[in-house]
C-alpha angles and dihedrals in degrees: 000000000000124000094256088101087073090066093061112127093230089066096055093108094054116094112254093232089060091053091048089051090053093046090054089051093050090051094046094047098045096097101035121125120231094260091052095055100080095050088045093051091048090052090048091053090051092047090049091052092048092050091040092238114155135158130213118229088253091054092047092051091049093048093047092049091052093045090053090054092053101035132100119239090262091050091048089054090053091048090052091052093050092047090050090053089048093052091052094063 
């Protein structure tokens, strides 16, 4: 997935540094195996706290909707898994 998703009009109200943070995560996670995902996500959460990066539910919904539009079927499946883990908390 390229970074053209970040130019989507529905993301205009999200700070650019937040989108850059997400793009880095997408790039870093692209080759992870299933068993590597949970430790990776935990590290991401810690990094987000350290850099004081947080997203409102509205921002998360907007980002996920845009990612789904620009993602391959495999990427969509990964997005769905992450969103399912998020909804369980």
